[in-house]
C-alpha positions as CSV (number, residue, x, y, z in Angstrom):
1,M,3.9,150.9,94.4
2,I,4.9,154.5,94.7
3,E,5.2,156.8,91.6
4,H,9.0,156.9,91.8
5,E,9.2,153.1,91.6
6,K,6.8,153.1,88.6
7,E,9.0,155.6,86.8
8,S,12.1,153.7,87.6
9,I,10.6,150.5,86.1
10,K,9.5,152.4,82.9
11,T,13.0,153.8,82.6
12,K,14.6,150.4,83.0
13,K,12.3,148.8,80.4
14,F,13.1,151.6,78.0
15,I,16.8,151.2,78.5
16,D,16.5,147.4,78.2
17,K,14.9,147.9,74.7
18,F,17.1,150.8,73.6
19,I,20.3,148.9,74.3
20,Y,19.5,146.5,71.5
21,V,19.4,149.5,69.1
22,A,22.7,150.7,70.3
23,A,24.2,147.3,70.3
24,I,23.4,146.9,66.6
25,A,24.1,150.5,65.5
26,Y,27.4,151.0,67.3
27,P,29.4,148.4,65.3
28,L,27.9,149.7,62.1
29,T,30.0,152.9,62.6
30,T,32.9,150.9,61.2
31,I,31.2,150.7,57.8
32,P,32.8,154.0,56.5
33,Q,36.2,152.7,57.3
34,I,35.4,149.4,55.5
35,I,34.1,151.3,52.5
36,D,37.1,153.6,52.4
37,I,39.6,150.7,52.4
38,F,37.8,148.6,49.8
39,S,36.7,151.4,47.5
40,K,40.2,152.9,47.4
41,R,41.9,149.5,47.5
42,S,44.3,151.1,50.0
43,S,44.9,150.8,53.7
44,G,48.1,152.9,54.0
45,D,46.6,155.2,56.7
46,V,45.2,152.4,58.8
47,S,47.1,150.5,61.5
48,L,47.0,146.7,61.3
49,L,48.2,146.4,64.9
50,T,45.4,148.7,66.2
51,W,42.6,146.8,64.4
52,M,44.1,143.4,65.5
53,L,44.2,144.6,69.1
54,Y,40.6,145.8,68.8
55,D,39.7,142.2,67.7
56,I,41.6,140.6,70.5
57,F,40.1,142.7,73.2
58,T,36.6,142.4,71.7
59,F,37.0,138.6,72.0
60,I,37.7,139.1,75.7
61,F,34.6,141.2,76.1
62,L,32.5,138.7,74.1
63,W,33.7,135.9,76.3
64,Y,32.6,138.0,79.4
65,A,29.2,138.7,77.8
66,L,28.7,135.0,77.0
67,Q,29.6,133.9,80.5
68,N,27.2,136.4,82.0
69,K,24.5,135.8,79.5
70,L,24.3,139.5,78.4
71,K,22.5,139.1,75.1
72,P,22.8,142.7,73.9
73,L,26.5,142.7,74.5
74,V,26.9,139.3,72.8
75,I,25.2,140.8,69.8
76,E,27.3,143.9,69.9
77,Y,30.7,142.2,70.4
78,S,29.9,139.6,67.7
79,M,29.1,142.4,65.3
80,W,32.3,144.2,66.3
81,I,34.4,141.1,65.6
82,V,32.9,140.8,62.1
83,A,33.4,144.5,61.3
84,Q,36.9,144.7,62.7
85,S,37.9,141.5,61.0
86,I,36.7,142.9,57.7
87,V,38.9,145.9,58.3
88,V,41.9,143.6,59.1
89,I,41.3,141.6,55.9
90,G,41.2,144.9,53.9
91,I,44.4,146.0,55.5
92,L,46.1,142.7,54.6
93,L,44.8,142.8,51.1
94,Y,45.6,146.4,50.3
95,H,48.6,147.3,52.3
């Protein structure tokens, strides 16, 4: 095996592991929005339609990830659905 192929395999292995970190961390970026809505008990500046559309499209992406057995994306999209749904619930409660 030539050096270039070895380096390519190392890079792929790194990316394959790092994607799990990103898949978990990325949906957590919604936490400040969740905290803001629930701590202020207000969602006046947040669009219900936008967050519902996020959920709808995320379900489509989750379906794709499940069909193609893309585990990191299944994790990520599942977490997005939970986070986005919490925002939607907050909007409905405090609008």
